[in-house]
C-alpha positions in Angstrom: 138.8 140.6 184.1 138.6 140.8 187.9 135.0 142.0 187.7 134.2 139.2 185.3 135.6 136.6 187.7 134.0 138.1 190.8 130.6 138.3 189.2 129.8 134.5 189.5 131.1 134.5 193.1 128.8 137.3 194.0 125.9 135.4 192.5 126.8 132.3 194.5 127.0 134.3 197.8 123.6 136.0 197.0 122.0 132.5 196.5 123.1 131.5 199.9 122.1 134.8 201.7 118.7 135.1 200.0 117.7 131.5 200.6 118.8 131.7 204.2 116.9 134.9 204.9 113.8 133.7 203.1 113.6 130.3 204.9 114.5 132.0 208.2 111.4 134.3 207.7 109.2 131.3 207.0 110.4 129.5 210.1 109.8 132.6 212.2 106.2 132.7 211.1 105.6 129.1 211.9 107.6 128.8 215.1 106.1 129.6 218.5 107.5 129.9 222.0 107.3 126.3 223.5 105.8 127.9 226.7 102.9 129.4 224.7 102.0 126.2 222.8 98.8 124.7 224.0 98.8 120.9 224.7 96.9 119.0 222.1 97.2 121.8 219.4 98.9 121.1 216.1 102.0 123.1 217.1 102.5 120.6 220.0 102.7 117.6 217.6 105.7 115.9 216.1 104.4 116.7 212.6 104.8 120.5 213.3 108.3 120.0 214.7 109.2 117.9 211.6 108.0 120.6 209.3 110.2 123.2 211.0 113.2 120.9 210.9 112.7 120.2 207.2 112.6 124.0 206.5 115.9 124.3 208.3 117.5 121.5 206.3 116.2 123.2 203.1 118.5 126.1 204.0 121.4 123.8 203.0 119.7 121.7 200.3 118.1 124.5 198.2 121.1 126.8 197.8 123.3 123.7 197.4 121.2 122.5 194.5 121.0 125.9 192.9 124.8 126.4 193.2 125.4 122.9 191.8 123.3 123.7 188.7 124.7 127.2 188.3 128.3 125.8 188.4 127.6 123.2 185.8 125.7 125.5 183.5 128.1 128.4 183.6 131.3 126.3 183.8 132.3 128.3 186.8 135.3 126.2 187.8 136.9 126.5 184.4 136.6 130.3 184.4 137.1 131.1 188.0 140.9 131.1 188.0 141.2 129.5 191.4 140.7 131.0 194.9 139.3 129.8 198.2 135.6 129.8 197.1 136.5 127.9 193.9 138.5 125.3 195.8 135.5 124.7 198.2 133.0 124.4 195.3 135.4 122.1 193.5 135.6 119.7 196.5 131.8 119.8 197.0 130.7 119.5 193.3 133.4 117.4 191.5 135.8 116.1 194.1 139.6 115.7 193.6 141.5 113.5 191.2 143.2 110.4 192.7 147.0 110.2 192.8 147.0 106.5 192.0 148.3 103.4 193.7 150.3 105.3 196.3 147.1 106.2 198.1 146.3 102.6 199.1 145.7 101.6 202.8 148.8 100.6 204.6 149.0 96.9 205.5 148.1 95.9 209.0 150.8 94.1 211.0 150.2 90.4 211.8 148.8 89.9 215.3 149.4 86.9 217.6 146.5 84.8 218.9 146.8 86.6 222.3 146.9 90.0 220.7 143.9 89.1 218.5 141.9 87.9 221.5 142.7 91.0 223.5 141.8 93.3 220.6 138.5 91.5 220.1 137.7 91.9 223.8 138.5 95.6 223.5 136.1 95.9 220.6 133.4 94.0 222.4 133.7 96.0 225.6 133.9 99.3 223.7 130.8 98.6 221.6 128.8 97.3 224.5 129.8 100.1 226.9 129.3 102.9 224.5 125.9 101.8 223.0 124.4 100.4 226.1 125.2 103.7 227.8 123.7 105.5 224.8 120.5 103.4 224.8 119.8 103.9 228.5 120.6 107.6 228.5 118.4 108.0 225.3 115.4 106.5 227.1 116.0 108.4 230.3 116.3 111.8 228.5 113.2 111.3 226.4 110.9 109.6 228.9 111.8 110.7 232.4 111.4 114.0 234.2 114.3 116.0 235.6 114.2 117.6 239.1 116.7 120.3 240.3 117.7 121.4 243.8 114.8 123.8 244.0 112.3 121.0 243.4 111.4 122.2 239.9 110.4 119.5 237.4 110.9 119.5 233.6 110.9 117.2 230.6 113.2 117.7 227.6 111.4 117.5 224.3 113.8 118.7 221.6 115.0 115.6 219.8 117.0 117.6 217.2 119.2 119.1 219.8 120.3 115.6 221.0 121.0 114.7 217.4 123.1 117.9 217.0 125.1 117.1 220.2 125.9 113.6 219.0 126.9 114.7 215.5 129.2 117.5 216.9 131.1 114.9 219.0 131.2 112.4 216.2 132.6 115.0 213.8 135.2 116.1 216.4 136.3 112.5 217.0 136.6 111.5 213.4 138.2 114.8 212.4 140.8 114.4 215.1 141.5 110.9 213.9 142.0 112.1 210.3 144.5 114.7 211.5 146.5 112.1 213.5 146.4 109.2 211.1 147.2 109.3 207.4 144.3 108.4 205.1 143.9 107.6 201.4 143.4 110.7 199.2 139.8 111.8 199.3 138.4 112.0 195.8 134.6 111.9 196.2 132.5 115.0 195.7 131.4 116.2 199.2 127.8 116.8 198.2 127.2 113.0 198.0 127.5 112.8 201.8 124.5 115.1 202.1 122.0 112.4 201.1 123.0 109.8 203.7 123.6 112.6 206.2 120.0 113.8 205.8 118.7 110.2 206.1 121.0 109.6 209.1 119.8 112.6 211.1 116.2 111.9 210.2 116.5 108.3 211.4 118.0 109.6 214.7 115.3 112.2 215.1 112.5 109.6 214.4 114.2 107.3 216.9 114.2 109.9 219.7 110.7 111.1 218.9 109.3 107.6 218.8 110.3 107.1 222.5 107.5 109.6 223.3 104.9 107.2 221.8 106.4 103.7 222.0 108.2 101.7 224.7 112.0 101.3 224.5 112.0 97.5 224.3 109.6 97.6 221.3 112.0 100.1 219.6 115.0 97.9 220.3 113.3 94.8 218.8 112.3 96.9 215.8 116.0 97.7 215.3 116.6 93.9 215.2 114.2 93.8 212.3 116.2 96.3 210.2 117.3 93.4 208.0 113.9 93.5 206.2 113.8 97.2 205.1 117.6 96.9 204.5 117.0 94.1 202.0 114.2 96.0 200.3 116.2 99.2 200.1 119.2 97.1 198.8 117.1 96.0 195.9 116.0 99.6 195.2 119.3 101.4 195.6 121.9 98.8 194.7 119.9 96.1 192.8 121.2 93.5 195.2 120.1 89.8 195.1 119.5 87.7 198.2 119.7 84.0 199.1 116.6 82.0 200.1 117.7 81.7 203.8 117.8 85.5 204.0 114.1 85.7 203.1 113.3 82.8 205.6 115.2 84.5 208.5 113.5 87.9 207.6 110.1 86.2 207.9 111.0 84.7 211.2 112.1 88.0 212.5 108.8 89.6 211.4 106.8 86.9 213.3 108.9 87.2 216.4 108.6 91.0 216.4 104.8 90.7 216.0 104.6 88.4 219.0 106.6 90.8 221.1 104.7 93.9 220.1 101.3 92.2 220.8 102.3 90.9 224.2 104.2 93.9 225.7 102.2 95.2 228.5 102.5 98.7 229.9 102.0 100.2 233.4 100.7 103.7 234.1 104.2 105.1 233.9 105.1 103.4 230.6 104.7 104.8 227.1 101.9 103.1 225.3 102.5 102.2 221.7 100.4 104.5 219.5 99.9 105.2 215.8 102.4 108.1 215.9 105.0 105.7 217.5 104.5 103.2 214.7 104.8 105.8 212.0 108.0 107.3 213.5 109.4 103.8 214.0 108.7 102.8 210.5 110.2 106.1 209.2 113.3 105.4 211.3 113.7 102.0 209.7 113.3 103.4 206.1 115.8 106.2 206.6 118.3 104.0 208.4 118.1 101.4 205.7 118.8 104.0 203.0 121.7 105.3 205.0 123.6 102.0 205.2 122.9 101.1 201.5 123.9 104.6 200.2 127.1 104.5 202.3 127.9 101.0 201.0 127.5 102.2 197.4 129.9 105.1 198.1 132.4 102.7 199.7 132.4 100.6 196.6 132.6 103.4 194.1 135.0 105.8 195.7 137.0 103.6 198.1 136.8 106.1 200.9 138.0 105.0 204.4 135.4 104.4 207.1 136.6 107.4 209.2 136.5 109.6 206.1 132.9 108.5 205.7 132.1 109.2 209.3 133.7 112.7 209.2 131.9 113.6 205.9 128.5 112.4 207.0 128.7 114.1 210.4 130.0 117.4 208.8 126.7 117.7 206.9 124.7 116.5 209.9 126.2 119.2 212.0 125.4 121.8 209.3 121.8 120.6 208.9 120.9 120.5 212.6 122.8 123.7 213.5 121.0 125.8 210.9 117.7 124.3 211.8 118.2 124.9 215.6 119.4 128.4 215.0 116.3 129.3 212.8 114.0 127.9 215.5 115.8 129.7 218.4 116.2 126.3 220.0 119.8 126.7 221.2 118.8 129.2 223.9 115.9 127.0 225.1 118.0 123.8 225.3 121.0 125.6 226.9 118.6 127.2 229.4 117.2 123.7 230.2 120.8 122.6 230.8 121.4 125.4 233.3 118.1 124.8 235.1 118.6 121.0 235.3 122.4 120.2 235.6 121.7 116.5 235.6 120.3 116.8 232.1 123.5 118.6 231.0 125.6 115.7 232.3 123.3 113.1 230.6 123.3 115.0 227.3 127.1 115.2 227.2 127.5 111.6 228.1 124.9 110.7 225.4 126.9 112.6 222.8 130.2 111.1 223.9 128.8 107.5 223.9 127.3 108.0 220.4 130.6 109.4 219.0 132.7 106.8 220.6 130.3 104.1 219.5 130.7 105.2 215.8 134.5 104.9 216.1 134.2 101.4 217.6 131.9 100.4 214.8 134.4 101.3 212.1 137.4 100.0 214.0 135.7 96.6 214.6 134.6 96.2 211.0 138.1 97.1 209.7 139.7 94.5 212.1 137.2 91.6 212.0 134.6 92.2 209.3 130.9 92.7 209.4 129.9 89.2 210.7 131.7 89.7 214.1 130.4 93.2 214.3 126.8 92.0 213.8 127.1 89.3 216.4 128.4 91.9 219.0 125.6 94.3 218.2 123.0 91.6 218.3 124.2 90.8 221.8 124.0 94.5 222.6 120.3 94.7 221.5 119.4 91.8 223.8 121.3 93.3 226.8 119.6 96.7 226.1 116.2 95.2 226.4 117.2 93.4 229.6 118.6 96.5 231.2 115.6 98.6 230.1 113.2 96.1 231.7 115.2 96.0 234.9 115.8 99.8 235.2 112.4 101.2 233.9 110.2 98.2 234.9 108.9 97.2 231.4 107.1 93.9 231.7 107.2 91.1 229.1 104.9 88.1 228.9 105.8 84.5 228.0 104.7 85.1 224.4 106.9 88.2 224.3 109.9 86.2 225.5 109.1 83.6 222.7 109.1 86.5 220.2 112.5 87.7 221.5 114.0 84.2 221.2 112.6 83.9 217.7 114.0 87.2 216.6 117.5 86.7 217.9 117.5 83.1 216.9 116.7 84.1 213.3 119.5 86.7 213.4 122.1 84.2 214.5 120.7 81.6 212.0 121.3 84.1 209.2 124.8 84.8 210.4 125.5 81.1 210.5 124.1 80.4 207.0 125.9 83.4 205.6 129.2 82.1 206.9 128.6 78.5 205.7 127.7 79.8 202.2 131.0 81.7 202.1 132.9 78.5 203.2 131.2 76.4 200.5 131.9 79.0 197.8 135.6 78.8 198.7 135.8 75.0 198.3 136.1 74.8 194.4 138.8 77.5 194.4 140.8 75.7 197.0 140.4 72.4 195.2 141.5 73.9 191.9 144.6 75.4 193.4 145.7 72.1 194.9 145.3 70.4 191.4 
């Protein structure tokens, strides 16, 4: 009986080991020492780096898919008789059963006007501070050269390592919060986090890589246009319907963005917008739009808390990026760059901390004040990020570009206003009926 039960466990372990060794061998064949790569060759392009990253992520996806199918076909969980491996597979594949109404969120205490104002100020300062710091450090790391005490110069190019650092800190922050604060019972199968985790790290990677081919203000304005791909992805993923004003404001944002992109001028030290930059920026918008819509669907279906979502997504992001970096031997290269250029090490740690802290402030703000207040705060952040980037890195914007900025952010605030007005109008019949 023991041998019968251990047989499927051995098969599962073999699937993991064989897949890892096979894909590690493929990566070793394709990967080259960065110092030996010729400038302008295929191995120096972002496409080659993307292929290597995807092979690394497949080390998690392929055995995960095979184990999922194997467990379902062989009814492994019904025959395993328990154990550590069985419990892990159960959490990943089928999830846990809910205990019922006792798992509901505790009610928040009523706040006074003064407390509410101070808490809103705290959220505003936290979001602005963490994400403005993150944005400036992101541009600095990906576009500026570092110089050490010996006069050596170097540029950091591994976007995936920056994603890894951010996800490690975010997972640590959210995991610590879950330990300290009681949460509803988690019932969702863990594998469902993998989809939005993959799209999340791909959107971050594309965002970092795009800075090598496109200016930071153009990237920030493109983020302000996320409403368009989010609406399209919402129709595809969740079959959502939108109001007429949402289509109008989306069109205004598109026109404003076009004005800005066409009028942004660059100096010799600035990054010129290229086809690669546009492709990477477009990919970022697609992946980021899928992430938010998939997470929204999970929130509705499984009622997970925001911090549970943050912890689950960053757990898989950590696994994806760690395996990929290990296969490429990138840990030693990045750590060596940290030792050679101590200023980069400080910037990298601050970037990861600001990213992790920013995610916590996002979930905290939405839980306290809702999505509308959060969008307003983040819209202000995007405008401030462009202003700071132009001041610090000397990006120039023409009059037409300024008009484009005004049109984009004006359309965003118009959408927020119309959305709030529509909610107020929809409440009126209910209020009138209750008075009667």
